[in-house]
C-alpha positions in Angstrom: 106.0 108.9 87.4 108.5 111.1 89.2 108.8 114.3 91.3 111.9 116.4 91.7 112.3 117.9 95.2 115.3 120.1 96.1 115.5 121.6 99.6 116.9 125.1 99.9 119.5 123.6 102.3 121.1 121.8 99.4 122.3 125.1 98.1 121.2 127.9 100.4 123.2 130.5 98.5 121.8 129.5 95.1 118.1 128.5 95.9 115.6 131.1 97.1 113.3 128.4 98.6 112.6 124.6 98.6 111.7 123.5 95.1 109.3 120.7 94.2 108.1 119.9 90.7 104.8 118.6 89.5 104.6 114.8 89.1 105.4 113.7 85.6 106.9 111.0 83.5 110.0 109.4 85.1 112.3 110.4 82.2 111.1 114.1 82.4 111.7 114.1 86.1 115.2 112.8 85.6 115.9 115.4 82.9 114.6 118.1 85.2 116.7 116.9 88.1 119.9 116.8 86.0 119.2 120.4 84.6 118.6 121.7 88.2 121.8 120.0 89.5 123.9 121.3 86.6 122.6 124.9 86.8 122.8 125.1 90.6 126.0 122.9 90.9 124.4 120.6 93.5 124.3 116.8 93.7 121.2 114.8 93.0 119.8 111.6 94.6 117.4 109.3 92.8 114.9 107.5 94.9 113.3 104.6 93.0 111.3 102.5 95.5 109.2 101.0 92.6 112.3 99.9 90.6 111.3 102.0 87.6 114.8 103.0 86.5 115.4 102.3 82.9 118.9 100.8 82.1 119.1 103.0 79.0 119.4 106.0 81.3 122.7 104.7 82.8 123.7 102.7 85.8 121.9 103.4 89.1 123.7 102.4 92.2 121.3 100.8 94.7 121.8 100.8 98.5 121.2 97.4 100.1 121.0 97.0 103.9 123.1 94.4 105.4 121.4 91.4 107.0 
């Protein structure tokens, strides 16, 4: 499951307010995030704490803290 959240501060001149989607299937959330990013010309960040990313969707860079 996934949620798309985009704060107004990401694109204050293009977003009227913070935007948060309903929770839905991960693939739908990804598609929604990509559509939003493309239409508003803003970057996206995928947060995947449960390691649900499907390799078919492409490569996902993962941050790892140094020991």
